[in-house]
C-alpha positions in Angstrom: 12.8 54.6 -32.4 12.7 57.9 -34.4 9.9 59.2 -32.2 11.8 58.3 -29.1 14.9 60.1 -30.3 12.9 63.1 -31.2 11.5 63.1 -27.6 15.1 63.0 -26.3 16.1 66.0 -28.3 13.1 68.1 -27.3 13.1 67.1 -23.6 16.9 67.4 -23.1 16.5 71.2 -22.9 14.0 71.0 -20.0 15.6 68.1 -18.1 18.7 69.6 -16.8 19.2 69.1 -13.0 21.2 71.5 -10.8 23.8 69.8 -8.7 22.0 70.9 -5.5 19.2 68.4 -6.3 21.5 65.4 -6.1 20.5 62.7 -3.6 23.6 62.5 -1.5 22.6 59.4 0.5 23.7 57.0 -2.3 26.5 56.2 -4.6 25.1 55.2 -8.0 27.1 52.2 -9.3 26.1 51.5 -12.9 29.1 49.2 -13.6 28.5 46.8 -10.8 24.8 45.9 -11.1 22.2 44.6 -13.6 18.5 44.9 -13.8 18.3 41.3 -12.6 20.4 41.7 -9.5 17.8 43.5 -7.4 15.5 40.5 -7.0 13.6 40.5 -3.7 13.8 37.1 -1.9 11.4 35.9 0.8 12.5 36.4 4.4 11.2 35.9 7.9 9.9 38.8 9.9 7.5 38.6 12.9 7.7 34.9 12.6 6.2 34.7 9.2 7.5 34.9 5.6 7.3 38.2 3.8 8.1 38.7 0.1 8.8 42.4 0.2 10.2 44.5 3.0 7.1 46.7 3.3 4.5 47.1 6.0 1.1 48.7 5.9 1.2 50.9 9.0 -1.9 51.3 11.1 -4.5 53.7 9.8 -8.2 53.6 10.3 -11.4 51.7 11.1 -15.0 52.2 12.1 -16.5 53.7 9.0 -17.8 52.5 5.6 -14.8 54.1 3.9 -12.5 52.4 6.3 -13.8 49.1 5.3 -13.0 49.8 1.6 -9.5 51.0 2.6 -8.7 48.1 4.8 -10.1 45.6 2.3 -8.0 47.0 -0.5 -4.9 47.1 1.7 -5.5 43.5 3.0 -5.9 42.3 -0.6 -2.6 44.0 -1.5 -0.8 42.4 1.4 -2.0 39.0 0.2 -0.9 39.7 -3.4 2.5 41.1 -2.7 3.5 39.4 0.6 3.4 42.3 3.0 2.3 42.6 6.7 -0.4 44.8 8.0 -1.2 46.7 11.1 -4.9 47.6 11.7 -6.1 51.0 12.9 -7.2 51.5 16.4 -9.6 48.7 17.4 -11.0 50.6 20.4 -14.4 50.8 18.9 -14.7 46.9 18.9 -14.4 46.8 22.7 -17.9 48.3 22.9 -19.6 46.1 20.3 -18.9 44.1 17.1 -21.0 46.3 14.7 -17.8 47.5 13.1 -16.0 44.1 13.1 -16.3 43.8 9.3 -14.2 46.9 9.0 -11.3 45.2 10.8 -11.9 41.5 10.0 -9.2 41.1 7.4 -7.6 37.8 8.2 -9.4 35.9 5.5 -8.2 38.4 2.9 -4.7 38.8 4.1 -4.3 35.0 4.5 -2.9 33.0 7.4 0.7 33.1 6.1 1.3 36.9 6.6 1.4 39.1 9.7 -1.7 40.9 10.8 -1.8 42.9 14.1 -4.6 44.5 16.0 -4.1 48.0 17.5 -5.0 49.8 20.7 -3.9 53.0 22.4 -1.8 53.1 25.5 -4.5 55.0 27.5 -7.1 52.3 26.8 -4.6 49.6 27.7 -3.9 51.4 31.0 -7.6 51.7 31.8 -8.2 48.0 31.1 -5.3 47.0 33.3 -6.6 49.2 36.1 -10.2 47.8 36.0 -9.1 44.2 35.3 -10.8 44.0 31.9 -7.7 43.4 29.9 -8.6 39.8 29.1 -11.3 41.3 26.7 -8.4 42.6 24.7 -7.0 39.1 24.3 -10.4 38.0 23.2 -10.5 40.8 20.7 -7.2 39.7 19.2 -8.6 36.2 19.0 -11.8 37.3 17.2 -9.8 39.2 14.6 -7.5 36.1 14.3 -4.6 38.6 14.6 -1.0 37.6 15.4 -0.8 40.1 18.2 -1.3 43.6 19.3 0.2 47.0 18.3 0.2 49.4 21.3 0.4 53.0 20.1 2.0 55.4 22.5 0.6 58.9 21.8 0.7 61.4 24.8 1.0 64.4 22.5 -2.1 63.4 20.6 -4.0 62.7 23.7 -3.0 66.1 25.2 -4.2 68.0 22.2 -7.3 65.9 21.4 -10.6 67.5 22.4 -11.8 64.2 23.7 -8.3 63.1 24.8 -7.6 61.0 27.9 -5.0 61.4 30.6 -2.1 59.0 31.2 -1.9 58.0 34.9 1.3 55.9 34.6 4.2 55.8 32.3 3.7 53.8 29.1 6.7 51.7 30.0 5.2 50.6 33.2 1.8 49.9 31.6 3.3 47.8 28.7 5.6 45.9 31.0 2.7 44.9 33.2 0.6 43.8 30.2 3.5 41.7 28.9 3.7 40.0 32.3 0.0 39.2 32.4 -0.6 38.4 28.7 1.0 36.0 26.3 0.1 38.2 23.3 2.8 39.2 20.9 3.2 43.0 21.0 4.5 45.8 18.8 5.1 49.2 20.3 4.9 52.4 18.2 4.4 56.1 18.3 2.0 57.9 16.0 4.0 60.4 14.1 6.2 62.3 16.6 8.8 59.5 17.1 10.7 58.9 20.4 13.9 60.2 22.0 16.8 58.0 23.0 15.7 57.3 26.5 12.2 56.2 25.4 13.7 54.1 22.6 16.0 52.3 25.0 13.0 51.7 27.4 10.8 50.3 24.7 13.4 48.0 23.2 14.3 46.6 26.6 10.9 45.1 26.7 10.3 41.6 25.3 8.2 42.9 22.4 8.1 41.4 18.9 9.0 44.7 17.1 9.4 48.4 17.6 7.8 50.7 15.0 9.5 54.1 14.8 6.6 56.2 13.5 9.0 59.1 13.4 8.5 62.8 12.8 8.0 63.7 9.2 5.0 61.7 8.1 1.4 62.0 9.2 1.4 64.2 12.3 -1.5 63.4 14.6 -0.7 66.4 16.8 -1.5 68.6 13.7 -4.6 66.5 13.0 -5.9 67.2 16.5 -4.9 70.9 16.4 -6.9 71.2 13.1 -9.9 69.9 15.0 -9.5 72.4 17.9 -10.2 76.1 18.3 -8.0 78.9 16.8 -7.0 79.8 20.4 -5.8 76.3 21.1 -3.9 76.2 17.8 -2.1 79.5 18.8 -1.3 78.3 22.3 -0.3 74.7 21.6 0.8 74.8 17.9 4.5 74.4 18.7 3.8 71.0 20.3 3.2 69.7 16.8 6.8 70.5 15.9 8.3 68.3 18.6 9.7 64.9 17.8 12.4 62.7 16.5 12.8 61.6 12.8 13.1 58.0 11.7 16.7 58.7 10.8 17.5 60.0 14.3 15.7 57.1 15.9 17.6 54.6 13.7 20.9 56.2 14.7 19.9 55.7 18.4 18.9 52.0 17.8 22.1 51.3 15.9 24.0 52.8 18.8 22.3 50.5 21.2 23.2 47.5 19.1 26.9 48.6 18.7 27.1 49.1 22.4 25.6 45.7 23.2 22.8 47.4 25.2 20.3 45.3 27.1 17.6 45.3 24.4 15.2 42.4 24.0 13.5 43.7 20.9 15.4 42.6 17.8 13.1 43.7 14.9 12.1 47.2 13.8 9.6 48.7 11.4 11.0 52.0 10.0 8.1 54.4 9.5 7.5 58.2 9.7 8.4 60.3 6.7 9.0 57.3 4.4 7.9 59.0 1.1 9.0 56.3 -1.4 11.1 53.2 -2.0 14.4 55.2 -1.9 13.7 56.3 1.7 12.7 52.7 2.6 15.8 51.3 1.0 18.1 53.9 2.6 16.9 53.3 6.1 16.6 49.5 6.0 20.1 49.3 4.5 21.5 51.3 7.4 19.7 49.2 10.1 21.8 46.8 12.2 18.6 44.9 13.1 16.3 43.1 10.8 14.0 45.7 9.5 11.2 46.6 7.0 9.7 50.0 6.2 6.2 51.1 6.8 3.9 53.6 5.2 0.5 54.9 6.1 -0.6 58.1 4.3 1.0 57.0 1.0 -1.1 53.8 1.0 -4.1 55.7 2.3 -4.0 58.1 -0.6 -4.4 55.3 -3.2 -6.5 52.8 -1.2 -9.7 54.7 -1.0 -10.9 53.9 -4.5 -10.3 51.3 -7.1 -7.9 48.5 -6.1 -6.1 48.7 -9.4 -4.7 52.1 -8.4 -3.3 50.7 -5.2 -1.9 47.7 -7.1 -0.1 49.9 -9.6 1.3 52.1 -6.8 2.8 49.1 -4.9 4.1 47.5 -8.1 5.9 50.7 -8.9 7.5 50.9 -5.5 8.6 47.3 -5.6 10.1 47.8 -9.1 11.9 50.9 -7.8 13.2 49.0 -4.8 14.7 46.3 -7.0 16.5 49.0 -9.0 17.9 50.5 -5.9 19.1 47.2 -4.6 20.9 46.6 -7.9 22.5 50.0 -8.6 22.6 52.1 -5.4 25.0 51.8 -2.4 24.3 53.7 0.7 27.1 56.0 1.6 28.9 55.6 4.9 28.0 58.3 7.4 30.7 60.4 8.7 
């Protein structure tokens, strides 16, 4: 105790916080909570039972390192009760040599959501040439619950090897839903979507809509980094276009309040979710059942020893419990 009190005295002089640093999203209510009130109870999402409101957003596949990353993340999903979206499975349409990088069902377990992933351009091509049943077979081989379709026109435009969209993503996804019985999640890849696109996406009978808003990993910047200096100078401002997760959530809440014709009733809030406070804030504001997803945060600790990832997730869950017990989200003006 004496050592602790000495620490308090010494550190008090370096721990003053200016008022400008206060997090104004919350009211801190120390009189109304306890450390035991923030317990996280199991709940149903995507038709399965999760134990924490967290989602491993789609990342990568097709390399030896990706196998390590995906294995660690799948193991964490099983241990903590989270759902997982795989990275783009396009490479598996050519052959199964990389299947072990993606085949995570036995690690995740049958009780938790696991979704495959494919880009909108590849889906469009498969619809046009009639090969889309191969995609259904791929989902079956992975024993996945369904398919994430990522809509990424900015990334494709900037990518050196990028493809060209021939139809609108809305038309392509609608056609696929009419042909296939697969469960589908629709997402962007880091730019987010504007109000018209959100309304279009959520009018479709999809299982969930993942925001992937501006503020997290920006694949437009990733592709610009792979391009020439001339292209970066010419197209660099495209990487600054987008909509944040907060903006998108405001749009979705508006659709709900106005009784808009939306078929999708679950959302995954991602894009710029830095920590449990961001996740708690956005999911508390959502008028639809929601969880929060992260990609780069998980990626940064999933490349090495599993214990590092385990400690990271444990800390986030502990912080989330504290937030639920002592923080109330302020009403927006």
